[in-house]
C-alpha positions in Angstrom: 3.5 21.5 16.6 0.2 19.7 15.5 0.0 16.1 15.8 -0.5 13.9 12.9 -3.6 12.2 12.5 -3.7 8.2 14.0 -3.6 6.2 10.6 -6.9 5.1 9.1 -7.2 1.2 8.2 -9.6 -0.3 5.9 -11.8 -2.2 9.1 -12.9 1.3 10.3 -13.1 2.7 6.9 -15.2 -0.1 5.7 -17.4 -0.9 8.9 -18.2 3.0 10.4 -20.1 4.6 7.9 -21.2 6.9 10.6 -17.7 8.1 11.2 -17.2 9.0 7.3 -17.5 12.9 7.4 -15.2 13.1 10.9 -12.8 10.4 9.2 -13.2 12.4 5.7 -11.9 15.5 7.3 -9.0 14.0 9.1 -7.9 12.3 6.3 -8.6 14.1 3.3 -11.4 11.6 2.4 -14.7 11.8 0.3 -17.9 10.4 1.6 -17.3 8.5 -2.5 -14.2 7.3 -1.3 -15.4 5.5 1.5 -18.7 4.2 -0.7 -15.7 3.2 -3.3 -13.4 1.3 -0.9 -15.9 -1.5 -0.6 -15.0 -2.4 -4.3 -11.9 -3.3 -2.6 -13.4 -6.4 -1.2 -14.5 -7.8 -4.8 -12.6 -11.1 -5.4 -11.3 -9.9 -9.2 -9.5 -7.4 -10.9 -12.2 -8.0 -13.3 -15.1 -7.4 -11.1 -13.4 -4.0 -9.4 -13.1 -2.8 -12.7 -16.7 -3.0 -13.9 -18.0 -1.5 -11.0 -18.8 2.4 -11.4 -16.4 4.0 -10.8 -14.2 1.5 -11.7 -11.3 0.4 -9.0 -7.7 -0.7 -10.1 -5.6 -2.1 -7.1 -1.6 -2.8 -8.0 1.2 -3.8 -5.6 3.8 -1.6 -5.4 7.1 -2.9 -6.9 10.5 -1.7 -5.9 13.5 -2.3 -8.1 17.4 -1.7 -7.9 20.0 -1.8 -10.5 20.7 -5.2 -12.1 18.0 -6.7 -9.4 14.5 -8.6 -9.9 11.6 -6.2 -8.9 10.1 -7.2 -5.3 6.8 -6.1 -3.7 6.4 -3.7 -1.3 4.9 -6.4 1.3 1.5 -5.4 2.7 1.1 -2.2 0.6 -1.0 -1.8 -2.4 -2.0 1.1 -4.4 -5.9 1.9 -5.3 -6.9 4.3 -8.0 -8.4 6.3 -9.8 -10.2 8.1 -6.6 -13.7 8.6 -7.4 -14.1 12.5 -7.4 -10.1 13.7 -7.7 -8.6 10.9 -9.9 -6.4 10.4 -7.3 -4.4 7.4 -6.0 -4.5 6.0 -2.4 -1.6 4.0 -0.8 -2.4 1.6 1.8 0.5 0.2 4.4 0.2 -1.7 7.4 1.2 0.7 9.6 0.7 4.2 7.7 -3.0 2.8 7.0 -4.6 4.8 4.3 -3.0 7.9 2.4 -4.4 10.1 -0.4 -2.3 11.4 -3.0 -3.7 13.8 -5.7 -1.6 12.2 -8.7 0.4 8.8 -9.1 3.6 11.2 -9.9 3.2 12.9 -6.6 2.9 9.3 -5.0 5.9 7.5 -7.0 8.1 10.4 -6.2 6.8 10.5 -2.3 7.7 6.6 -2.1 11.0 6.9 -3.7 12.2 9.7 -1.5 11.2 7.7 1.3 12.6 4.5 0.4 15.9 6.0 -1.1 16.2 7.4 2.7 14.3 4.6 4.7 16.4 2.3 6.9 15.8 -1.5 7.8 13.5 -0.6 10.5 11.4 2.0 8.6 7.7 1.1 9.3 7.5 0.8 5.7 9.6 -1.7 5.2 8.6 -3.9 8.5 6.5 -6.9 6.7 9.6 -7.2 4.2 11.9 -10.2 4.5 14.8 -9.5 6.5 17.2 -10.0 3.4 14.9 -7.4 1.2 15.1 -5.2 4.2 19.1 -5.1 4.1 19.2 -4.8 0.3 16.8 -2.0 0.6 18.4 -0.1 3.3 21.8 -0.1 1.2 20.5 1.2 -1.6 20.0 4.9 -2.6 18.7 4.5 -6.1 15.1 2.5 -5.7 12.7 2.4 -8.8 9.2 2.1 -7.9 6.4 0.9 -10.4 3.0 -0.8 -10.2 1.5 -3.9 -11.1 -2.4 -4.7 -11.1 -3.7 -7.5 -8.5 -5.8 -9.8 -10.6 -7.1 -12.0 -7.4 -8.7 -11.2 -3.8 -6.1 -8.2 -2.5 -6.1 -9.0 1.3 -5.4 -12.7 0.4 -2.4 -11.8 -1.7 -1.3 -9.3 1.0 -1.7 -12.0 3.4 0.2 -14.5 1.4 3.0 -12.0 0.9 3.4 -11.3 4.4 3.4 -15.0 5.3 5.9 -15.9 2.3 8.2 -12.8 4.0 7.7 -14.3 7.6 8.8 -17.8 6.2 11.7 -16.4 4.9 12.7 -14.6 7.7 12.2 -18.0 10.0 14.4 -19.9 7.4 17.2 -17.1 7.8 17.2 -17.5 11.4 17.1 -21.0 11.9 20.6 -21.4 9.4 22.3 -18.6 11.4 
């Protein structure tokens, strides 16, 4: 049985142009995808959308019946990819993963989340309460919302907020 490739994370993707050909073959990415990733570092949605090709970055929202949606901490989606109009899911443990349609990504996420336990890597940076709620649900809806500002600042702030919630939960028990 072949091994899955090691996840590809943005520091390596952005700082290793000499490896783009090899990494592209391993992860299904093109030279233009790697060049496009540089726009992720732009500070606003407006700046990212003004590039050629444009980039939309979105947070992943999870909703269960009768509850407010919450963000899949640490994860985000980039679209449309330069040559295929696909989408890229970035998650802290899965790294950069390319999908050829939003529908395919959404269905794969929905299935994975509906099957996930509290210890699933995809949920690792969620608050303990959110993980418990998600693990107990078998009907999670997935949607997306544009990130207006700096993507990595928002990612860091969301993770830090969940860590604070976890500390509070542990100190009250």
